[in-house]
N, C-alpha and C positions, 0 to 999 in steps of 0.2 A: 840127538846128542844131549847130554846132561852136563851141566856146569855148576860149579860152586859159585854162587852169586856174591862173591866177596873179593874185593881188590884192596890190597894194602891193609888187611885186617878190618875193613869196613864193609858191611853188607850193602848191596845195591838193591834198589827197588825199581822194577821195570814196568814199562808200559809199551803197548804196541804203537809203533810210529805210523802205521798205515802205508809204509813204503816197502817196496820189494827191490832186491838186488839180485839179478839173475834168478828170478822166480823164488827167492828165499826172503822171508820177511825180516825186517829190521826192528829191533827193540831200541828204546831209549831208556837211560836211567834217569830217574826223577831228580837226583842230586846235582848232576852236571849237564844233563841233556845230551850226553855223548850218545852216538848211534852205535849199536852193537849188532853184529851178524849172529843170528841165533845158532847157526850150525857150528862155526868154529870158535865162537866165544871171544872174538876180537873186536875191540872198539875201532870203528872205522872213521869216526870224526869226533870232534869235541875235545875237551880237556884231557880225556883219558885215551885219546887216540893211540893205538899201538899196544895198549894193555890187553892181556889175555886172561880170561877166567880159567881156572883149573878144571880140566875135564874129569868126569867120573866114568868108570867102565860101564858100558851098556851093551845090549845086543840089539841088532836091527833085523828082525825076522822078515821073511817074505810075507806077502799078504796071505798066501795060501796057508803057511804055517800059523800065522796069527788067527786066521779063520777057523782052523782046526782046534786051536786052544780056546777061542772065544767065538763060538758059532752064532751068538746073538748080535754080533757087531753090525751096526748100520753105517752106511757110507753116504755122504751127501754128494750129489752130482754137481759138476761145475755149472755155473750160471750159463744160460743160453744168451750169447752176445746180442741176439736180435731182441730179446726180452729184457735184458739187463737184470735179471733175477733168476734164482734157481727154478727149475720146473716144479710144478705142484703135483704131478702124478706119481 
């Protein structure tokens, strides 16, 4: 999803909170430290709770369609839980 990072005419500057909500990462805005869900663009907590960023139209292709358009794409594997880090091979 793509959102306009502006609320009430003021641009927001985001950082990654390091937190996940149902396997989706949360961002925080540096001005108010409100937590934002990256997918729906809604502030989940903080002074801006309930505010929603305006969405922009986008497409979400399947990985197969993406690969046909961008054959050089590389994908990182998920970390091995036993190792605590991504595999090196």
